[in-house]
SERO-4910 file (N, C-alpha, C, O; in steps of 0.05 Angstrom, whole numbers):
BEGIN
 pado doro    nc1    nc2    nc3   cac1   cac2   cac3    cc1    cc2    cc3    oc1    oc2    oc3
  Met    A   1941   2851   -970   1936   2876   -984   1938   2899   -965   1929   2898   -942
  Lys    A   1951   2921   -974   1955   2944   -956   1940   2968   -969   1945   2975   -992
  Val    A   1922   2980   -954   1906   3002   -963   1911   3027   -946   1912   3026   -921
  Leu    A   1914   3050   -959   1918   3076   -945   1893   3093   -949   1884   3097   -971
  Ile    A   1883   3103   -927   1860   3121   -927   1870   3148   -918   1880   3151   -896
  Ile    A   1867   3168   -935   1875   3196   -928   1849   3212   -925   1837   3220   -945
  Glu    A   1840   3215   -901   1814   3227   -895   1813   3239   -868   1820   3225   -848
  Asp    A   1805   3264   -865   1805   3278   -839   1779   3274   -823   1778   3281   -800
  Asp    A   1758   3264   -836   1733   3259   -823   1735   3231   -811   1735   3211   -825
  Arg    A   1736   3230   -783   1741   3205   -770   1719   3185   -775   1724   3161   -778
  Glu    A   1694   3195   -776   1671   3176   -781   1673   3163   -808   1669   3139   -811
  Val    A   1679   3180   -829   1682   3169   -855   1705   3149   -857   1703   3128   -868
  Ala    A   1728   3157   -845   1752   3140   -845   1746   3113   -832   1754   3092   -842
  Glu    A   1731   3113   -810   1725   3088   -795   1706   3071   -812   1708   3046   -812
  Thr    A   1687   3084   -826   1668   3070   -843   1683   3055   -866   1678   3032   -871
  Val    A   1701   3070   -878   1717   3058   -900   1735   3036   -889   1736   3014   -901
  Gln    A   1748   3041   -867   1765   3021   -855   1750   2995   -848   1760   2973   -853
  Met    A   1726   2998   -837   1710   2975   -830   1701   2959   -855   1701   2935   -855
  Ala    A   1694   2974   -876   1684   2961   -900   1707   2944   -913   1702   2922   -921
  Phe    A   1731   2955   -913   1754   2939   -924   1761   2916   -906   1768   2895   -917
  Ser    A   1759   2920   -880   1766   2898   -862   1746   2875   -864   1754   2852   -860
  Val    A   1720   2881   -870   1701   2860   -873   1704   2847   -900   1703   2822   -901
  Arg    A   1709   2862   -921   1712   2851   -948   1738   2835   -951   1738   2813   -963
  Trp    A   1759   2846   -940   1785   2833   -942   1797   2831   -914   1813   2848   -906
  Pro    A   1790   2811   -898   1799   2809   -870   1829   2809   -867   1839   2817   -846
  Glu    A   1843   2800   -887   1872   2798   -885   1886   2825   -892   1910   2827   -889
  Ser    A   1870   2845   -900   1882   2870   -908   1892   2887   -884   1882   2885   -862
  Glu    A   1912   2903   -890   1922   2922   -870   1913   2950   -879   1921   2959   -901
  Val    A   1897   2963   -863   1887   2989   -871   1900   3011   -854   1898   3011   -829
  Leu    A   1913   3030   -867   1926   3052   -853   1910   3077   -857   1899   3081   -879
  Val    A   1907   3094   -837   1892   3119   -838   1910   3143   -831   1924   3142   -811
  Arg    A   1908   3163   -847   1922   3188   -842   1902   3211   -846   1887   3211   -866
  Asp    A   1902   3231   -828   1882   3252   -830   1893   3277   -842   1879   3297   -841
  Thr    A   1917   3277   -853   1928   3300   -867   1940   3291   -894   1948   3268   -897
  Gly    A   1942   3310   -912   1954   3304   -938   1983   3296   -936   1991   3276   -948
  Gln    A   1998   3311   -920   2027   3305   -917   2031   3278   -903   2050   3264   -910
  Gly    A   2014   3272   -884   2016   3246   -871   2012   3224   -891   2025   3204   -890
  Gly    A   1993   3227   -909   1988   3207   -930   2011   3205   -949   2018   3183   -956
  Val    A   2022   3228   -957   2045   3227   -976   2069   3213   -963   2083   3198   -976
  Asp    A   2073   3218   -937   2095   3205   -923   2092   3175   -923   2111   3160   -927
  Val    A   2068   3165   -918   2063   3136   -918   2067   3125   -946   2080   3104   -949
  Ala    A   2056   3138   -966   2057   3128   -994   2086   3127  -1004   2093   3111  -1020
  Ser    A   2103   3145   -993   2131   3146  -1002   2149   3125   -988   2172   3121   -996
  Thr    A   2139   3114   -967   2156   3096   -952   2146   3067   -950   2161   3049   -941
  Gln    A   2121   3063   -958   2110   3036   -955   2097   3027   -982   2085   3043   -996
  Pro    A   2099   3001   -988   2086   2990  -1012   2056   2989  -1007   2047   2978   -987
  Leu    A   2040   3000  -1026   2011   3001  -1022   1998   2988  -1047   2009   2988  -1069
  Asp    A   1974   2977  -1041   1958   2965  -1063   1936   2984  -1072   1927   2983  -1095
  Leu    A   1928   3002  -1054   1905   3020  -1060   1906   3044  -1041   1913   3041  -1018
  Thr    A   1898   3067  -1051   1895   3091  -1035   1868   3103  -1039   1859   3106  -1061
  Ile    A   1854   3111  -1016   1829   3125  -1017   1836   3154  -1008   1845   3158   -986
  Leu    A   1830   3173  -1024   1839   3200  -1020   1816   3220  -1019   1801   3221  -1038
  Asp    A   1814   3235   -997   1795   3257   -996   1806   3282  -1009   1831   3284  -1011
  Val    A   1789   3300  -1019   1799   3325  -1031   1802   3347  -1011   1822   3361  -1011
  Asn    A   1783   3350   -993   1783   3371   -973   1798   3363   -948   1786   3352   -929
  Leu    A   1824   3367   -947   1841   3360   -925   1850   3385   -910   1850   3407   -922
  Pro    A   1856   3383   -885   1862   3407   -868   1887   3422   -876   1889   3446   -873
  Asp    A   1907   3407   -887   1933   3420   -892   1938   3427   -922   1954   3445   -928
  Gln    A   1926   3412   -940   1930   3418   -968   1908   3405   -985   1894   3386   -976
  Asp    A   1905   3415  -1009   1884   3405  -1027   1891   3376  -1035   1914   3369  -1040
  Gly    A   1870   3360  -1037   1874   3332  -1044   1886   3328  -1072   1900   3309  -1077
  Phe    A   1880   3347  -1090   1891   3345  -1117   1922   3348  -1116   1936   3335  -1131
  Ala    A   1931   3366  -1098   1960   3370  -1094   1972   3344  -1083   1994   3335  -1091
  Val    A   1958   3331  -1064   1967   3305  -1053   1970   3284  -1075   1989   3269  -1076
  Leu    A   1950   3283  -1092   1950   3264  -1114   1974   3269  -1132   1987   3250  -1140
  Gln    A   1979   3293  -1139   2002   3300  -1156   2028   3293  -1143   2046   3282  -1155
  Ala    A   2030   3298  -1116   2054   3291  -1102   2059   3261  -1102   2082   3252  -1106
  Ile    A   2038   3245  -1098   2042   3216  -1098   2049   3206  -1125   2065   3187  -1128
  Arg    A   2037   3218  -1146   2043   3208  -1173   2072   3214  -1182   2080   3203  -1202
  Lys    A   2086   3230  -1167   2114   3235  -1174   2132   3211  -1169   2153   3208  -1180
  Phe    A   2122   3194  -1150   2139   3171  -1144   2124   3144  -1143   2136   3123  -1139
  Ser    A   2098   3144  -1146   2082   3120  -1144   2059   3119  -1163   2047   3139  -1169
  Gln    A   2053   3095  -1173   2030   3091  -1191   2009   3074  -1177   1994   3060  -1190
  Val    A   2009   3075  -1150   1989   3061  -1134   1961   3070  -1144   1956   3094  -1148
  Pro    A   1942   3051  -1147   1915   3059  -1154   1903   3078  -1133   1905   3072  -1109
  Ile    A   1890   3099  -1142   1879   3119  -1124   1849   3124  -1131   1843   3131  -1153
  Ile    A   1832   3122  -1111   1804   3130  -1113   1799   3154  -1097   1804   3155  -1073
  Met    A   1789   3175  -1110   1783   3199  -1095   1755   3197  -1084   1736   3189  -1098
  Leu    A   1752   3204  -1058   1726   3202  -1045   1720   3229  -1032   1734   3237  -1013
  Thr    A   1700   3244  -1042   1697   3271  -1034   1670   3282  -1039   1655   3272  -1056
  Val    A   1662   3304  -1025   1637   3318  -1030   1639   3334  -1055   1618   3341  -1067
  Arg    A   1663   3340  -1065   1667   3355  -1089   1664   3336  -1113   1684   3327  -1123
  Ala    A   1639   3331  -1120   1635   3310  -1141   1624   3322  -1167   1610   3308  -1181
  Ser    A   1629   3347  -1172   1620   3359  -1198   1636   3346  -1221   1657   3334  -1217
  Glu    A   1625   3349  -1245   1638   3337  -1268   1666   3349  -1272   1685   3335  -1278
  Ser    A   1669   3376  -1267   1695   3388  -1270   1716   3377  -1250   1739   3373  -1257
  Asp    A   1706   3371  -1225   1724   3360  -1206   1732   3332  -1213   1755   3324  -1209
  Lys    A   1713   3316  -1223   1720   3289  -1232   1739   3289  -1254   1758   3273  -1254
  Val    A   1735   3306  -1274   1753   3308  -1297   1781   3316  -1287   1801   3305  -1296
  Arg    A   1782   3336  -1269   1808   3345  -1258   1822   3322  -1244   1846   3318  -1248
  Gly    A   1807   3307  -1228   1820   3285  -1213   1832   3265  -1232   1854   3255  -1228
  Leu    A   1817   3258  -1253   1827   3238  -1272   1850   3249  -1288   1869   3235  -1295
  Gln    A   1850   3275  -1293   1872   3287  -1309   1898   3287  -1293   1919   3284  -1305
  Val    A   1897   3290  -1267   1922   3290  -1252   1930   3262  -1240   1949   3260  -1226
  Gly    A   1914   3242  -1248   1924   3215  -1242   1906   3197  -1225   1914   3174  -1219
  Ala    A   1881   3205  -1219   1863   3187  -1204   1853   3165  -1221   1850   3168  -1246
  Asp    A   1848   3142  -1209   1837   3119  -1224   1807   3117  -1223   1794   3104  -1240
  Asp    A   1795   3130  -1202   1766   3131  -1200   1759   3154  -1181   1776   3164  -1167
  Tyr    A   1733   3162  -1182   1724   3185  -1166   1696   3180  -1157   1678   3176  -1173
  Leu    A   1692   3179  -1130   1666   3173  -1118   1658   3196  -1100   1673   3205  -1083
  Gly    A   1633   3206  -1104   1624   3228  -1088   1611   3220  -1062   1601   3198  -1059
  Lys    A   1612   3238  -1042   1598   3235  -1017   1571   3248  -1018   1568   3268  -1031
  Pro    A   1550   3237  -1004   1551   3212   -988   1554   3188  -1007   1546   3190  -1030
  Phe    A   1565   3166   -997   1570   3143  -1014   1561   3117  -1000   1558   3117   -975
  Ser    A   1558   3097  -1016   1552   3070  -1005   1578   3055  -1002   1593   3053  -1021
  Pro    A   1583   3044   -978   1607   3027   -975   1608   3004   -995   1630   2996  -1004
  Phe    A   1585   2994  -1002   1584   2972  -1021   1593   2981  -1049   1607   2966  -1064
  Glu    A   1585   3006  -1057   1594   3016  -1082   1625   3021  -1082   1639   3016  -1101
  Leu    A   1634   3032  -1059   1663   3037  -1056   1679   3011  -1059   1699   3010  -1073
  Leu    A   1669   2989  -1046   1683   2964  -1048   1682   2953  -1077   1702   2941  -1086
  Ala    A   1659   2957  -1091   1657   2948  -1118   1677   2963  -1136   1690   2951  -1153
  Arg    A   1679   2989  -1131   1697   3005  -1147   1727   2997  -1140   1744   2996  -1158
  Ala    A   1732   2992  -1115   1759   2984  -1106   1766   2957  -1120   1789   2954  -1129
  Ser    A   1748   2939  -1120   1753   2913  -1133   1760   2916  -1163   1777   2903  -1173
  Ala    A   1745   2934  -1176   1749   2939  -1205   1776   2952  -1209   1791   2943  -1227
  Val    A   1783   2972  -1192   1809   2985  -1195   1832   2965  -1191   1852   2965  -1205
  Leu    A   1829   2948  -1170   1850   2929  -1164   1853   2909  -1187   1876   2901  -1193
  Arg    A   1831   2900  -1200   1833   2882  -1222   1848   2895  -1245   1864   2882  -1258
  Arg    A   1842   2921  -1250   1855   2935  -1272   1885   2939  -1267   1901   2939  -1286
  Ser    A   1892   2942  -1242   1920   2948  -1236   1938   2923  -1234   1963   2926  -1234
  Arg    A   1926   2900  -1233   1942   2875  -1230   1947   2863  -1258   1928   2857  -1273
  Pro    A   1972   2858  -1264   1978   2847  -1290   1965   2821  -1297   1962   2814  -1321
  Gly    A   1957   2805  -1277   1945   2779  -1282   1918   2782  -1296   1908   2763  -1306
  Thr    A   1907   2806  -1297   1881   2810  -1310   1884   2818  -1339   1864   2819  -1354
  Val    A   1908   2823  -1348   1913   2830  -1375   1912   2806  -1393   1923   2785  -1386
  Glu    A   1900   2808  -1416   1899   2786  -1435   1927   2779  -1442   1944   2796  -1447
  Asp    A   1933   2752  -1444   1958   2742  -1450   1980   2752  -1431   2003   2756  -1439
  Gly    A   1972   2755  -1406   1992   2763  -1385   2013   2741  -1384   2010   2720  -1395
  His    A   2035   2747  -1369   2058   2730  -1367   2074   2728  -1393   2092   2712  -1395
  Ala    A   2068   2745  -1412   2083   2746  -1437   2088   2775  -1444   2071   2792  -1441
  Val    A   2113   2780  -1454   2119   2808  -1463   2102   2814  -1488   2102   2798  -1507
  Leu    A   2089   2837  -1489   2073   2845  -1511   2088   2866  -1527   2101   2884  -1516
  Lys    A   2087   2865  -1554   2101   2884  -1570   2083   2894  -1593   2067   2879  -1604
  Ala    A   2087   2919  -1600   2073   2931  -1623   2091   2952  -1633   2094   2973  -1620
  Gly    A   2104   2948  -1656   2123   2967  -1667   2146   2971  -1647   2160   2952  -1640
  Ser    A   2150   2996  -1639   2172   3002  -1621   2164   3002  -1591   2179   3009  -1574
  Ile    A   2138   2994  -1587   2128   2992  -1559   2131   2964  -1548   2123   2945  -1560
  Thr    A   2143   2962  -1524   2146   2937  -1510   2132   2939  -1483   2138   2958  -1468
  Leu    A   2116   2920  -1476   2100   2921  -1452   2102   2895  -1437   2098   2874  -1449
  Asn    A   2109   2895  -1412   2112   2871  -1396   2090   2871  -1374   2093   2886  -1354
  Pro    A   2069   2855  -1377   2047   2854  -1357   2056   2845  -1330   2044   2852  -1309
  Asp    A   2078   2828  -1328   2086   2818  -1303   2100   2839  -1286   2096   2839  -1261
  Thr    A   2115   2857  -1298   2130   2877  -1283   2117   2905  -1287   2126   2924  -1274
  Ile    A   2097   2907  -1304   2083   2932  -1310   2103   2953  -1321   2102   2976  -1315
  Asp    A   2122   2943  -1337   2142   2960  -1350   2133   2966  -1378   2123   2948  -1392
  Val    A   2137   2991  -1387   2131   2999  -1414   2155   3014  -1425   2167   3031  -1413
  Phe    A   2163   3006  -1450   2186   3019  -1463   2177   3028  -1491   2163   3013  -1505
  Val    A   2186   3051  -1499   2183   3061  -1527   2210   3065  -1537   2224   3084  -1529
  Glu    A   2219   3048  -1556   2246   3050  -1568   2267   3050  -1544   2285   3067  -1544
  Gln    A   2263   3032  -1526   2280   3028  -1502   2279   3051  -1482   2294   3051  -1463
  Arg    A   2260   3070  -1486   2256   3092  -1466   2234   3083  -1447   2212   3078  -1455
  Pro    A   2240   3082  -1421   2219   3074  -1402   2197   3095  -1400   2202   3119  -1400
  Val    A   2172   3086  -1398   2149   3103  -1397   2133   3096  -1372   2126   3072  -1368
  Lys    A   2127   3115  -1354   2111   3110  -1331   2081   3116  -1337   2075   3138  -1346
  Leu    A   2065   3096  -1332   2036   3099  -1338   2020   3094  -1312   2029   3079  -1294
  Ser    A   1996   3105  -1310   1978   3100  -1289   1966   3071  -1294   1968   3061  -1316
  Pro    A   1955   3058  -1273   1943   3032  -1278   1922   3032  -1300   1922   3013  -1316
  Thr    A   1906   3052  -1302   1886   3054  -1323   1898   3057  -1351   1890   3044  -1370
  Glu    A   1919   3074  -1353   1932   3078  -1378   1946   3052  -1387   1946   3044  -1410
  Phe    A   1958   3038  -1367   1971   3012  -1373   1951   2992  -1384   1957   2977  -1403
  Lys    A   1927   2991  -1372   1907   2972  -1380   1898   2978  -1409   1895   2960  -1425
  Ile    A   1894   3004  -1415   1886   3011  -1443   1908   3003  -1462   1902   2992  -1483
  Leu    A   1933   3010  -1456   1954   3004  -1474   1958   2974  -1478   1962   2964  -1501
  Ala    A   1955   2959  -1456   1958   2930  -1458   1936   2918  -1476   1942   2900  -1492
  Leu    A   1912   2928  -1474   1890   2918  -1491   1895   2924  -1520   1891   2907  -1538
  Leu    A   1905   2949  -1526   1911   2957  -1553   1934   2942  -1565   1933   2933  -1588
  Val    A   1955   2938  -1549   1979   2924  -1559   1973   2895  -1563   1983   2883  -1583
  Ser    A   1957   2883  -1546   1950   2854  -1550   1932   2850  -1574   1929   2827  -1583
  Asn    A   1921   2872  -1584   1905   2870  -1609   1917   2888  -1631   1903   2900  -1646
  Ala    A   1944   2888  -1631   1958   2906  -1649   1949   2902  -1679   1947   2880  -1689
  Gly    A   1944   2925  -1691   1935   2925  -1719   1905   2922  -1722   1895   2924  -1745
  Lys    A   1891   2916  -1701   1862   2913  -1701   1849   2936  -1687   1859   2947  -1668
  Met    A   1825   2944  -1697   1809   2965  -1684   1795   2953  -1660   1782   2932  -1661
  Val    A   1798   2967  -1637   1784   2959  -1612   1762   2980  -1607   1767   3004  -1605
  Lys    A   1737   2970  -1605   1715   2988  -1601   1717   3004  -1575   1728   2994  -1555
  Arg    A   1706   3028  -1575   1706   3045  -1551   1692   3030  -1528   1701   3031  -1505
  Glu    A   1670   3016  -1535   1654   3002  -1515   1671   2980  -1502   1669   2975  -1478
  Thr    A   1688   2967  -1517   1705   2945  -1507   1725   2956  -1488   1730   2945  -1466
  Ile    A   1738   2979  -1495   1758   2992  -1478   1744   3001  -1452   1755   2997  -1430
  Ala    A   1721   3013  -1455   1707   3023  -1431   1700   3000  -1412   1702   3003  -1387
  Arg    A   1692   2977  -1423   1685   2954  -1406   1710   2944  -1392   1708   2935  -1369
  Glu    A   1733   2945  -1405   1758   2937  -1393   1766   2956  -1370   1776   2947  -1349
  Ile    A   1760   2981  -1374   1767   3001  -1353   1748   3001  -1330   1756   3000  -1307
  Trp    A   1722   3003  -1336   1702   3007  -1315   1684   2983  -1309   1667   2984  -1291
  Gly    A   1687   2961  -1323   1670   2938  -1320   1642   2945  -1327   1638   2958  -1348
  Thr    A   1623   2936  -1312   1595   2941  -1318   1586   2968  -1306   1563   2977  -1311
  Glu    A   1603   2982  -1292   1596   3007  -1279   1606   3032  -1295   1618   3050  -1283
  Thr    A   1601   3031  -1321   1611   3053  -1338   1598   3079  -1329   1574   3081  -1328
  Pro    A   1615   3100  -1323   1604   3125  -1312   1592   3142  -1334   1597   3138  -1358
  Val    A   1575   3161  -1326   1565   3181  -1344   1588   3197  -1356   1607   3204  -1341
  Gly    A   1588   3202  -1382   1610   3217  -1394   1634   3199  -1400   1656   3209  -1404
  Ala    A   1630   3172  -1401   1652   3154  -1406   1667   3159  -1432   1691   3158  -1432
  Pro    A   1653   3166  -1454   1668   3171  -1479   1688   3194  -1476   1710   3192  -1486
  Tyr    A   1679   3215  -1461   1698   3238  -1457   1720   3230  -1440   1743   3238  -1445
  Leu    A   1715   3215  -1418   1736   3206  -1399   1756   3188  -1414   1780   3189  -1409
  Leu    A   1746   3170  -1431   1763   3153  -1446   1781   3169  -1465   1804   3162  -1469
  Lys    A   1769   3190  -1477   1785   3207  -1495   1808   3220  -1480   1830   3223  -1490
  Leu    A   1802   3228  -1455   1823   3240  -1438   1845   3221  -1432   1869   3227  -1434
  His    A   1837   3197  -1425   1858   3175  -1419   1875   3170  -1444   1900   3168  -1442
  Ile    A   1863   3169  -1468   1878   3164  -1493   1896   3188  -1498   1919   3184  -1506
  Gln    A   1887   3212  -1493   1903   3236  -1497   1928   3235  -1479   1950   3240  -1489
  His    A   1924   3229  -1453   1947   3227  -1435   1966   3205  -1442   1990   3208  -1440
  Leu    A   1955   3183  -1452   1971   3160  -1460   1988   3167  -1484   2012   3161  -1485
  Arg    A   1976   3182  -1503   1992   3190  -1526   2014   3209  -1519   2037   3207  -1529
  Gln    A   2009   3227  -1500   2030   3246  -1491   2053   3232  -1478   2076   3238  -1483
  Lys    A   2047   3212  -1462   2068   3198  -1448   2084   3180  -1468   2108   3176  -1464
  Leu    A   2071   3170  -1489   2085   3154  -1509   2101   3171  -1528   2118   3161  -1543
  Gly    A   2097   3198  -1527   2110   3216  -1546   2096   3217  -1572   2108   3223  -1593
  Asp    A   2070   3212  -1572   2054   3210  -1596   2039   3237  -1599   2014   3237  -1598
  Thr    A   2054   3258  -1604   2042   3285  -1603   2043   3300  -1630   2036   3323  -1632
  Gly    A   2052   3286  -1651   2054   3299  -1677   2027   3302  -1691   2007   3293  -1681
  Ala    A   2028   3314  -1715   2004   3318  -1731   1991   3291  -1738   1967   3288  -1738
  Glu    A   2008   3271  -1744   1999   3244  -1750   2008   3225  -1728   2032   3225  -1720
  Ser    A   1989   3209  -1718   1996   3191  -1696   2015   3169  -1704   2012   3156  -1725
  Lys    A   2036   3165  -1688   2055   3144  -1694   2046   3117  -1681   2053   3096  -1691
  Phe    A   2030   3118  -1661   2023   3095  -1646   1993   3090  -1645   1983   3071  -1658
  Ile    A   1978   3106  -1631   1950   3102  -1626   1934   3117  -1647   1936   3141  -1649
  Val    A   1919   3102  -1663   1903   3114  -1685   1874   3114  -1677   1863   3094  -1668
  Thr    A   1861   3137  -1681   1832   3139  -1677   1817   3129  -1701   1821   3139  -1723
  Val    A   1799   3110  -1698   1782   3101  -1719   1755   3116  -1714   1739   3107  -1698
  Arg    A   1752   3138  -1727   1731   3157  -1721   1703   3143  -1721   1696   3129  -1739
  Gly    A   1689   3148  -1699   1662   3136  -1696   1661   3108  -1686   1640   3098  -1680
  Phe    A   1685   3096  -1683   1685   3067  -1674   1703   3062  -1650   1694   3052  -1629
  Gly    A   1728   3069  -1652   1746   3062  -1630   1775   3070  -1636   1780   3091  -1648
  Tyr    A   1793   3053  -1627   1822   3059  -1630   1837   3034  -1638   1828   3011  -1632
  Lys    A   1860   3038  -1650   1877   3016  -1656   1906   3025  -1653   1912   3049  -1655
  Ile    A   1924   3007  -1649   1952   3013  -1646   1967   3000  -1670   1962   2977  -1677
  Asn    A   1985   3016  -1681   2000   3006  -1705   2017   2982  -1697   2031   2982  -1676
  Ala    A   2016   2961  -1713   2031   2937  -1707   2061   2941  -1713   2077   2922  -1709
***
């Protein structure tokens, strides 16, 4: 496993690096103390996970996140003192998979990293190793490819997980609580219903589901969501 830490505080970077080295001794942990340095690594090396600070010396961490998302869907956890609700929502909106405020517990970071890695790996998807279909949507858990009417769609790991759950239950309503449990496990954050709504909104936009009537993801008001079979 290869992990990238983009963090200018040497003490924090060393703490995170040590935590990952203890939890996953076989892992390779790379550290960069500037946003551009992190983008350069992410664009040239295959990564399993990125830990990203917001307050970097050369550019805003949100800009770094957006830059990485232009070419990679690597799972990203934002780790920062800017832990207000608005900052968390902004991070998730531009493509973060999780957001942890400082000061933090290394054990909590490792737990969140484990959850993000489980969500991003196709082997955790129900009925993995088989192509999933619902209407004009085709989803391959093995390659993490998504097509809508043969048009390729790029999704974040969290969006892919939500879509895979809905497609594997095509035609059936999936409760919000069930989706939240798939996304966050037992560590459901405060404001989870709103965060889930944001993820669904982004997923609809990427699928081209922006009309007055949903073509794909249907909201079952007060209960959850379902995808048309």
